C-alpha positions as CSV (number, residue, x, y, z in Angstrom):
1,M,-10.3,-19.4,-35.8
2,Y,-11.3,-16.7,-38.3
3,P,-11.3,-18.9,-41.6
4,C,-13.7,-21.5,-39.9
5,K,-16.0,-18.6,-38.7
6,I,-16.1,-17.3,-42.3
7,K,-16.9,-20.7,-43.7
8,Q,-19.7,-21.2,-41.2
9,N,-21.3,-17.8,-42.2
10,L,-21.0,-18.6,-46.0
11,L,-22.6,-21.9,-45.3
12,V,-25.5,-20.2,-43.5
13,L,-25.9,-17.6,-46.2
14,L,-25.8,-20.4,-48.8
15,I,-28.6,-22.3,-47.0
16,A,-30.6,-19.0,-46.9
17,V,-30.3,-18.4,-50.7
18,L,-31.1,-21.9,-51.6
19,A,-34.2,-21.8,-49.3
20,F,-35.2,-18.4,-51.0
21,S,-34.7,-19.9,-54.4
22,F,-36.8,-22.9,-53.6
23,T,-39.8,-20.9,-52.3
24,A,-39.6,-18.5,-55.1
25,C,-39.8,-21.4,-57.8
26,N,-42.6,-23.0,-55.7
27,N,-44.5,-19.7,-55.6
28,S,-46.9,-20.9,-53.0
29,E,-47.5,-20.7,-49.2
30,G,-46.0,-23.6,-47.1
31,E,-47.8,-25.5,-44.5
32,S,-47.1,-22.9,-41.9
33,G,-49.1,-20.3,-43.7
34,S,-46.9,-17.4,-42.3
35,K,-45.8,-14.5,-44.5
36,G,-42.6,-15.4,-46.4
37,G,-42.4,-18.6,-44.4
38,G,-42.3,-21.1,-47.4
39,L,-41.7,-24.6,-46.1
40,F,-39.9,-23.2,-43.0
41,S,-41.3,-22.1,-39.6
42,K,-39.7,-19.1,-37.7
43,K,-37.8,-21.7,-35.6
44,E,-36.3,-23.4,-38.8
45,L,-35.3,-20.2,-40.6
46,P,-31.6,-19.6,-40.6
47,Q,-30.4,-17.4,-37.7
48,A,-27.4,-15.1,-37.8
49,T,-24.2,-15.4,-35.9
50,A,-21.2,-13.0,-35.7
51,D,-17.5,-13.2,-35.4
52,S,-14.7,-11.1,-34.0
53,L,-14.1,-9.4,-37.4
54,Y,-17.8,-8.5,-37.6
55,V,-17.6,-7.0,-34.0
56,A,-14.6,-5.0,-35.1
57,S,-16.2,-3.8,-38.2
58,Y,-19.4,-2.8,-36.3
59,L,-17.4,-0.8,-33.6
60,E,-15.3,0.8,-36.5
61,N,-18.6,2.2,-37.8
62,Q,-20.0,3.1,-34.4
63,P,-17.0,4.8,-32.5
64,T,-19.2,5.9,-29.7
65,F,-19.3,2.2,-28.5
66,K,-15.5,1.7,-28.7
67,K,-14.8,2.5,-25.2
68,H,-16.4,-0.8,-24.3
69,E,-15.0,-2.8,-27.1
70,D,-13.2,-5.0,-24.6
71,L,-16.7,-5.9,-23.0
72,M,-18.0,-6.6,-26.6
73,Y,-15.3,-9.2,-27.4
74,L,-15.5,-10.7,-24.0
75,F,-19.3,-11.1,-24.1
76,Y,-19.5,-12.5,-27.6
77,G,-16.3,-14.5,-27.3
78,E,-17.6,-16.4,-24.2
79,R,-20.7,-17.3,-26.3
80,D,-18.7,-18.3,-29.4
81,Y,-20.3,-15.2,-31.2
82,K,-23.8,-16.5,-31.0
83,L,-26.3,-13.6,-30.9
84,A,-27.8,-12.9,-27.7
85,W,-31.0,-10.9,-28.0
86,F,-32.8,-13.4,-30.4
87,R,-34.4,-16.7,-29.6
88,D,-36.0,-18.6,-32.7
89,N,-35.6,-15.4,-34.8
90,E,-37.7,-13.3,-32.3
91,L,-36.3,-10.6,-30.2
92,V,-36.3,-11.7,-26.5
93,P,-38.6,-9.6,-24.1
94,E,-35.6,-8.4,-22.3
95,A,-34.9,-6.2,-25.4
96,E,-38.0,-4.1,-24.9
97,K,-37.5,-4.0,-21.3
98,F,-34.0,-2.7,-21.7
99,L,-35.1,0.0,-24.2
100,T,-37.8,1.1,-21.7
101,V,-35.1,1.4,-19.0
102,I,-33.0,3.8,-21.0
103,D,-36.0,5.8,-21.9
104,Q,-36.4,6.4,-18.2
105,A,-32.7,6.9,-17.5
106,S,-33.6,10.3,-16.0
107,T,-35.1,8.7,-13.0
108,E,-31.5,7.6,-12.3
109,G,-30.1,11.1,-12.6
110,L,-28.8,10.1,-16.2
111,Q,-29.5,11.5,-19.6
112,P,-31.5,9.2,-21.9
113,K,-30.0,10.8,-24.9
114,N,-26.6,9.5,-24.0
115,Y,-27.7,5.8,-24.5
116,K,-30.0,6.3,-27.6
117,L,-27.3,6.0,-30.1
118,V,-29.0,3.6,-32.3
119,D,-32.3,3.9,-34.1
120,F,-33.8,0.7,-33.0
121,D,-37.3,1.5,-34.2
122,A,-36.0,1.8,-37.7
123,L,-34.0,-1.5,-37.4
124,F,-37.0,-3.3,-35.9
125,K,-39.4,-2.2,-38.7
126,A,-36.8,-3.0,-41.4
127,Y,-36.4,-6.4,-39.9
128,E,-40.2,-7.3,-39.5
129,A,-40.6,-6.2,-43.1
130,K,-38.1,-8.6,-44.6
131,D,-39.1,-11.9,-46.1
132,G,-38.0,-14.8,-44.0
133,Q,-35.6,-16.0,-46.6
134,D,-34.1,-12.6,-47.4
135,S,-30.5,-12.7,-46.8
136,T,-30.3,-9.1,-45.7
137,R,-32.5,-10.1,-42.7
138,L,-29.5,-11.9,-41.2
139,E,-27.4,-8.7,-41.4
140,L,-30.2,-6.8,-39.7
141,Q,-30.2,-9.5,-36.9
142,R,-26.5,-8.8,-36.4
143,K,-26.9,-5.0,-36.3
144,I,-29.9,-5.2,-33.9
145,D,-28.0,-7.6,-31.6
146,L,-24.7,-5.8,-31.4
147,G,-26.5,-2.5,-31.1
148,L,-28.4,-3.7,-28.1
149,T,-25.3,-5.2,-26.5
150,A,-23.2,-1.9,-26.9
151,S,-26.1,0.1,-25.8
152,Y,-26.4,-2.0,-22.6
153,F,-22.6,-1.7,-21.9
154,N,-23.0,2.2,-22.4
155,Y,-25.8,2.4,-20.0
156,A,-24.7,-0.3,-17.5
157,S,-21.4,1.1,-17.0
158,D,-22.8,4.6,-16.1
159,F,-25.5,3.0,-14.0
160,Y,-23.5,0.4,-12.0
161,R,-20.1,2.0,-12.0
162,G,-20.6,5.7,-12.5
163,R,-20.4,8.2,-15.1
164,I,-17.2,9.5,-13.6
165,D,-14.2,7.3,-12.8
166,P,-12.9,8.8,-9.6
167,Q,-9.5,7.1,-9.9
168,S,-8.8,8.7,-13.2
169,V,-10.1,12.2,-12.6
170,N,-7.6,14.2,-10.4
171,N,-10.3,16.7,-9.6
172,V,-12.3,14.1,-7.7
173,K,-11.0,12.7,-4.4
174,W,-12.2,9.1,-3.8
175,D,-9.8,6.3,-3.0
176,V,-12.4,3.8,-1.9
177,K,-11.9,0.4,-3.5
178,K,-13.4,0.2,-7.0
179,N,-16.7,-1.3,-7.9
180,K,-15.5,-4.2,-10.0
181,I,-18.8,-5.3,-11.4
182,K,-18.5,-7.7,-14.3
183,L,-20.9,-6.2,-16.8
184,H,-20.7,-9.0,-19.3
185,K,-21.9,-11.4,-16.5
186,A,-24.5,-9.0,-15.6
187,L,-25.9,-9.0,-19.1
188,Q,-25.9,-12.8,-19.2
189,T,-28.1,-12.7,-16.0
190,I,-30.4,-10.2,-17.7
191,L,-30.8,-12.5,-20.6
192,K,-31.4,-15.3,-18.2
193,E,-28.3,-17.3,-19.1
194,R,-26.9,-17.4,-15.6
195,D,-28.1,-16.9,-12.0
196,S,-27.1,-14.2,-9.6
197,T,-27.9,-12.9,-6.2
198,Y,-27.7,-9.4,-7.5
199,P,-30.9,-7.8,-9.0
200,Y,-29.3,-7.4,-12.6
201,Y,-32.5,-8.8,-14.2
202,E,-34.5,-6.0,-12.9
203,F,-32.0,-3.5,-14.0
204,E,-32.0,-2.5,-10.3
205,A,-29.5,-0.7,-8.1
206,L,-27.1,-2.6,-5.9
207,H,-27.4,-0.6,-2.7
208,A,-30.4,0.6,-0.7
209,G,-28.7,3.9,-0.1
210,Y,-28.9,4.5,-3.9
211,A,-32.4,3.5,-4.2
212,N,-33.4,5.8,-1.2
213,L,-31.9,8.8,-3.0
214,R,-33.4,7.8,-6.3
215,S,-36.9,8.1,-4.6
216,A,-35.8,11.5,-3.1
217,L,-34.8,12.7,-6.5
218,A,-38.3,12.0,-7.9
219,K,-39.8,13.8,-5.0
220,Y,-37.6,16.9,-5.5
221,R,-38.3,16.9,-9.1
222,E,-41.9,17.1,-8.5
223,L,-41.5,20.0,-6.2
224,E,-39.3,21.7,-9.0
225,A,-42.1,21.2,-11.5
226,K,-44.5,23.0,-9.2
227,G,-42.2,25.9,-9.0
228,G,-40.0,24.8,-6.0
229,W,-40.0,27.3,-3.0
230,A,-39.6,30.9,-2.5
231,K,-36.7,32.6,-0.6
232,I,-37.6,33.5,3.0
233,D,-36.8,37.2,3.7
234,L,-36.8,38.1,7.3
235,G,-37.0,41.9,6.7
236,N,-35.6,43.7,9.6
237,K,-35.6,40.7,11.8
238,K,-32.4,38.8,12.6
239,S,-34.3,35.7,13.4
240,L,-37.7,34.1,14.0
241,A,-38.8,32.1,17.0
242,K,-41.9,30.6,18.6
243,G,-44.4,33.3,19.6
244,D,-43.3,35.7,16.7
245,T,-45.8,37.1,14.2
246,A,-44.8,38.3,10.8
247,A,-45.3,37.8,7.1
248,A,-42.1,35.8,7.1
249,V,-43.8,33.3,9.4
250,L,-46.3,32.6,6.3
251,A,-43.3,32.2,4.0
252,L,-41.7,29.8,6.4
253,R,-44.8,27.6,6.6
254,K,-44.9,27.4,2.7
255,R,-41.3,26.6,2.6
256,L,-41.7,23.7,5.2
257,N,-45.1,22.5,3.7
258,P,-44.5,22.8,0.0
259,E,-47.1,20.3,-1.0
260,Q,-49.8,21.6,1.5
261,P,-52.3,24.4,0.5
262,L,-52.4,27.0,3.1
263,N,-55.1,29.7,3.7
264,E,-53.1,32.8,3.6
265,A,-55.9,34.9,4.7
266,D,-55.9,33.0,8.1
267,K,-53.9,35.2,10.6
268,N,-52.8,32.1,12.6
269,M,-50.7,31.3,9.5
270,R,-48.5,34.3,10.4
271,L,-48.0,33.0,14.1
272,F,-44.9,31.0,14.8
273,D,-46.6,28.4,17.0
274,A,-45.4,25.1,18.6
275,N,-46.2,23.0,15.7
276,L,-44.1,25.2,13.4
277,E,-41.4,25.1,15.9
278,N,-41.3,21.3,15.7
279,Q,-41.2,21.4,12.1
280,V,-38.1,23.8,12.2
281,K,-36.4,21.4,14.6
282,K,-37.0,18.4,12.1
283,F,-35.6,20.5,9.4
284,Q,-32.5,21.4,11.5
285,M,-32.0,17.7,12.4
286,L,-32.1,16.8,8.7
287,H,-29.6,19.4,7.9
288,G,-27.1,18.7,10.8
289,L,-28.1,22.0,12.5
290,A,-28.5,22.9,16.2
291,E,-32.1,22.0,17.0
292,D,-33.1,25.1,18.8
293,G,-36.3,25.7,16.7
294,K,-35.2,29.3,15.7
295,V,-34.9,30.5,12.1
296,G,-31.8,32.6,11.4
297,G,-28.1,32.2,10.5
298,N,-27.3,28.7,9.0
299,T,-30.9,27.5,9.3
300,L,-32.1,30.4,7.2
301,K,-29.2,29.7,4.7
302,Q,-30.3,26.1,4.4
303,L,-33.9,26.9,4.0
304,N,-33.0,29.4,1.1
305,V,-31.0,26.8,-0.9
306,P,-33.0,26.5,-4.3
307,V,-34.7,23.2,-5.1
308,E,-32.6,23.0,-8.2
309,D,-29.3,23.0,-6.2
310,R,-30.8,20.2,-3.9
311,I,-31.5,18.1,-7.1
312,E,-27.9,18.3,-8.2
313,Q,-26.7,17.5,-4.7
314,I,-28.8,14.3,-4.7
315,M,-27.7,13.4,-8.1
316,I,-23.9,13.6,-7.4
317,N,-24.5,11.5,-4.1
318,M,-26.2,9.0,-6.2
319,E,-23.2,8.9,-8.4
320,R,-21.0,8.3,-5.3
321,W,-23.0,5.2,-4.5
322,R,-22.3,3.9,-7.9
323,W,-18.6,3.8,-6.9
324,I,-19.2,1.7,-3.8
325,P,-18.4,-2.0,-4.5
326,K,-21.3,-4.2,-5.1
327,R,-19.9,-6.6,-2.5
328,M,-19.2,-4.3,0.3
329,V,-17.4,-7.0,2.4
330,P,-15.1,-9.5,0.9
331,K,-16.0,-13.2,1.7
332,S,-12.6,-13.6,3.7
333,L,-13.3,-10.8,6.1
334,D,-15.7,-10.6,9.2
335,Q,-19.1,-10.1,7.7
336,K,-19.5,-6.5,9.2
337,Y,-18.2,-3.1,8.2
338,I,-17.5,0.3,9.7
339,W,-18.9,3.3,7.8
340,V,-17.6,6.8,8.7
341,N,-19.4,9.6,6.7
342,I,-17.2,12.7,7.0
343,P,-19.7,15.6,6.3
344,E,-22.2,13.9,8.8
345,Y,-19.5,13.6,11.5
346,K,-20.9,10.0,12.2
347,M,-19.7,6.4,12.4
348,Y,-21.9,3.4,11.9
349,I,-21.4,-0.3,12.2
350,Y,-23.4,-2.6,9.9
351,E,-23.4,-6.4,10.1
352,D,-24.9,-9.3,8.3
353,P,-27.0,-11.1,10.9
354,E,-26.8,-14.4,9.1
355,N,-23.1,-14.1,8.7
356,D,-23.7,-15.7,5.1
357,P,-21.3,-14.3,2.4
358,E,-23.0,-16.3,-0.3
359,A,-26.7,-14.8,0.6
360,E,-28.0,-11.7,-0.7
361,R,-26.7,-9.5,2.2
362,K,-29.0,-7.1,3.9
363,Y,-26.7,-5.5,6.6
364,K,-28.4,-4.1,9.7
365,Q,-27.0,-1.2,11.6
366,V,-25.9,-2.3,15.0
367,M,-24.1,0.8,16.4
368,D,-23.5,4.5,15.7
369,M,-21.5,7.4,17.3
370,R,-20.5,10.8,16.7
371,V,-17.0,11.5,15.4
372,I,-14.6,14.3,14.8
373,V,-13.0,14.6,11.5
374,G,-10.2,16.6,10.0
375,K,-10.0,20.4,9.6
376,T,-10.3,21.8,6.1
377,M,-6.4,22.2,5.9
378,H,-6.0,18.7,7.3
379,S,-9.0,17.1,5.6
380,T,-9.7,13.4,6.3
381,P,-9.1,11.5,3.3
382,I,-11.8,9.4,1.5
383,F,-10.7,5.7,1.4
384,S,-11.3,2.2,2.4
385,D,-9.3,-0.3,4.2
386,K,-9.3,-3.2,6.6
387,L,-9.1,-2.8,10.4
388,E,-6.6,-5.2,11.9
389,Y,-5.6,-4.1,15.4
390,V,-7.1,-2.6,18.8
391,V,-4.4,-0.7,20.6
392,L,-5.0,-0.1,24.2
393,A,-3.0,2.7,26.1
394,P,-1.4,3.8,22.9
395,Y,1.6,6.0,22.2
396,W,0.9,8.8,19.8
397,N,3.6,8.8,17.2
398,V,3.7,12.5,15.9
399,P,3.8,12.7,12.2
400,N,6.8,14.8,11.0
401,S,4.6,17.3,9.4
402,I,3.2,18.2,12.8
403,V,6.7,18.1,14.3
404,E,7.8,20.9,11.9
405,R,4.7,22.8,12.0
406,E,3.7,22.7,15.7
407,I,6.1,20.8,17.9
408,K,9.3,22.6,16.6
409,P,8.0,26.2,17.3
410,S,6.7,25.2,20.7
411,I,10.2,23.8,21.7
412,L,11.8,26.8,20.4
413,R,9.7,29.1,22.7
414,N,9.8,26.7,25.6
415,S,12.6,24.1,26.0
416,G,10.5,22.2,28.5
417,Y,7.6,21.8,26.1
418,L,7.9,18.0,25.4
419,A,8.0,17.2,29.2
420,S,5.0,19.3,29.8
421,Q,3.2,17.2,27.1
422,N,4.5,13.9,28.4
423,M,6.3,13.5,25.0
424,E,9.6,12.0,24.3
425,V,12.2,11.7,21.2
426,V,13.1,8.2,20.2
427,T,14.8,6.3,17.3
428,K,12.8,5.0,14.5
429,E,13.4,1.3,15.1
430,K,11.7,-1.8,16.4
431,N,12.9,-1.3,20.1
432,P,13.2,2.7,20.1
433,K,15.9,4.3,22.1
434,Q,15.3,7.7,23.8
435,I,17.1,10.7,22.4
436,D,18.0,13.8,24.4
437,P,15.9,16.7,22.9
438,S,18.5,19.2,24.0
439,S,20.9,17.4,21.5
440,I,18.7,18.2,18.6
441,D,19.1,21.5,16.5
442,W,15.5,22.2,16.4
443,A,15.8,25.4,14.4
444,S,17.0,23.3,11.5
445,V,14.3,20.5,11.8
446,T,12.1,20.0,8.7
447,E,9.4,17.3,7.8
448,K,11.9,15.6,5.5
449,N,15.1,15.8,7.5
450,F,14.1,14.8,11.0
451,P,15.7,11.4,11.6
452,Y,13.8,10.6,14.9
453,M,10.3,10.2,16.2
454,V,8.5,12.3,18.6
455,R,5.9,10.5,20.5
456,Q,3.4,11.0,23.3
457,R,3.5,8.5,26.1
458,P,0.2,6.9,27.1
459,G,-1.9,8.8,29.8
460,P,-4.6,11.4,30.4
461,K,-2.9,13.9,28.1
462,N,-2.4,11.5,25.2
463,S,-3.9,13.0,22.1
464,L,-5.2,9.6,21.0
465,G,-7.0,9.1,24.3
466,S,-7.1,5.7,25.8
467,L,-7.2,3.5,22.6
468,K,-6.8,3.5,18.8
469,F,-8.1,1.3,16.1
470,L,-5.6,0.6,13.2
471,F,-6.1,-0.3,9.6
472,P,-2.5,0.4,8.1
473,N,-2.8,2.8,5.2
474,E,-0.8,5.3,3.2
475,Y,-2.5,8.3,4.7
476,N,-1.5,7.2,8.3
477,V,-5.2,7.8,9.3
478,Y,-7.0,5.7,12.0
479,L,-10.0,5.8,14.6
480,H,-9.0,6.8,18.1
481,D,-10.2,8.2,21.4
482,T,-9.6,11.8,22.4
483,P,-9.4,13.5,25.9
484,A,-11.3,16.5,24.4
485,D,-14.8,15.1,24.8
486,A,-16.5,18.4,25.0
487,L,-16.0,18.9,21.1
488,F,-18.5,16.1,20.6
489,S,-21.4,18.5,21.7
490,Q,-20.6,20.7,18.6
491,N,-22.7,20.3,15.5
492,Q,-19.8,21.0,13.1
493,R,-16.9,18.7,14.3
494,S,-13.9,19.3,11.9
495,F,-11.1,19.7,14.5
496,S,-8.4,16.9,14.0
497,H,-5.4,16.6,11.9
498,G,-7.0,14.1,9.6
499,C,-7.7,11.1,12.0
500,V,-11.1,10.1,13.2
501,R,-11.8,10.8,16.8
502,L,-14.7,8.5,18.4
503,E,-17.2,9.4,20.8
504,K,-17.5,6.0,22.4
505,P,-14.2,4.2,21.7
506,V,-14.6,1.6,24.6
507,E,-17.9,0.6,23.0
508,L,-16.3,0.0,19.7
509,A,-13.5,-2.1,21.4
510,K,-16.0,-4.2,23.2
511,Y,-17.9,-4.7,20.1
512,L,-14.8,-5.7,17.9
513,L,-13.3,-7.9,20.7
514,A,-16.6,-9.7,21.6
515,G,-15.4,-12.9,20.0
516,M,-12.4,-12.9,22.3
517,P,-13.8,-13.6,25.6
518,E,-10.4,-12.9,27.4
519,W,-10.9,-9.3,26.5
520,N,-14.0,-8.4,28.4
521,E,-14.5,-4.8,29.5
522,N,-12.9,-5.2,32.8
523,R,-9.7,-6.2,31.3
524,I,-9.9,-3.5,28.6
525,R,-10.2,-0.9,31.2
526,E,-7.5,-2.4,33.5
527,T,-5.2,-2.5,30.7
528,I,-5.8,1.2,29.7
529,N,-5.4,2.3,33.3
530,G,-2.1,0.4,33.5
531,G,-0.6,2.6,31.1
532,E,1.4,0.0,29.2
533,E,0.7,-0.1,25.4
534,E,-1.1,-3.2,24.3
535,W,-1.7,-4.4,20.8
536,I,-4.6,-6.9,20.0
537,T,-4.7,-8.4,16.7
538,L,-8.2,-9.1,15.6
539,P,-9.1,-12.8,14.6
540,K,-10.7,-11.5,11.3
541,R,-10.2,-8.1,9.7
542,V,-13.0,-5.6,9.5
543,Q,-13.8,-3.6,6.4
544,V,-13.7,0.1,7.1
545,Y,-15.2,2.9,4.7
546,I,-14.4,6.5,5.2
547,V,-16.7,8.2,2.8
548,Y,-18.1,11.5,1.8
549,F,-21.9,11.8,1.3
550,T,-23.7,15.2,1.6
551,S,-27.0,13.8,0.9
552,W,-28.8,10.6,1.9
553,A,-32.3,9.4,2.4
554,D,-33.4,7.2,5.3
555,E,-35.9,4.3,5.3
556,N,-38.7,6.6,6.3
557,G,-38.2,8.8,3.1
558,N,-36.6,11.7,5.1
559,V,-33.9,13.3,3.0
560,H,-30.8,14.6,4.7
561,F,-28.4,17.2,3.6
562,R,-25.0,18.3,5.0
563,E,-22.5,21.2,4.1
564,D,-19.8,20.5,1.5
565,I,-17.1,20.9,4.3
566,Y,-14.1,20.1,1.9
567,G,-15.5,21.4,-1.4
568,H,-15.6,17.9,-2.9
569,D,-19.2,18.4,-4.1
570,K,-18.3,21.5,-6.2
571,K,-15.4,19.7,-8.0
572,L,-17.6,16.6,-8.6
573,E,-20.5,18.8,-10.0
574,Q,-18.1,20.3,-12.4
575,E,-17.2,16.8,-13.8
576,Y,-20.7,15.4,-13.6
577,F,-22.6,18.3,-15.1
578,G,-19.9,19.9,-17.1
């Protein structure tokens, strides 16, 4: 392959030299009348090509691009090393558009300097200054072309897939399936060499959630440029509420209306009126706080978070969106997905109303409910999987870790504990056999040596409630009901051992089983009340995402923030900004 390419390049160079010699002897303008054109128009002038050896040589001299060398060989190899950014010896318009995009990379929460590794202005000037038959002009074409391609892969990798690879950084917890976007195909789309339903040509984000946060970033940077907001000091007061009059009320008004000029001389500005109370309630709603309209405690704490911190929070959540797969639901699955956002304590279901996996999908929210997630010491893992089963009247198979830490001490204190909790000990096999608890030396039981299984029978005391939703995974985490309904009234709902408890599990079962008419609501409830475990296999699996977003923006431009309950933000910030 390589000798043929070298011969081809020598032939092109020979043609260029002969053309130059001919025009030099002729010493006159050709019919085209263009500078240096001779008897050739720009279309007829020789155009450079490359080969794998040239790509290797270029990357050797530009080591900052070597991390994407596989993409370079893949992209140019598929086009037989024909240059990409030139048509008829002119740069395509997409080149200027791309360079404008990296100039504005800060709008994406990225640093433009990270992608300006080639002095394209100097290369462009040198190229334009060359005579049409100057052999060094072909070398400039190659350098410009490979420089643009390598710069694109540098930028596009960060923009579409993220600056941080969560699967390779131990400090970052994120086991959601990878975004496997094919960047060389995206570049072909940008250069109008292939069609795609994704907006690559516009250098646009793949997810609305990302785009909404990008708008929020611009808004908060504007606030930062104007000085941000001052800290609210309540003085001797523990809190502020409707009817209070104080200087702190004016500070509160400024904080909640940062872009609105206020007449500080107006005494009414120091009165905590009904309008201000509504503003406080909205702020509390956007921050996941109790909406009591009072300022103190957590509300005051969130009000006093500096704008710079909020900007960083927005940026790292934009990064998380880059990790989400471009195709959120594989074609083989039901065209809907379940989305659990841990810091928000909420679950959503989105579906494609057209049920067309080939179309540009715009999923619509069709259901939401509150959830309870894991305590800090039993944090709910971040991952994605596929829901396969709905289980009615389930047993709770107690993990051995809980057997050692919680069941064992309870049995040692009270030998009748298992019976009081409607629990039993059984063998680990397809058809479990019961084991007499008194035959077990509980004092010596550990998570690793316990050969049996403790399980809780179906019933009102069952920790899983009346049903569970299984997507088999290495974490042994699933969605389920709970008998502790009162906990859903709490704003901070991290109470579980890692599984996700649902506020309205029967509603979810009805939705998932809607395509199976034999499983209507009456039969679902009758089966639950019957107390016999029943497994239902879904006709099509459903994609599940259990994710961790502490900031997002809705379609109305409202920006939401949540507490970093597991400390994942802090670790990601160290990687992203460090």
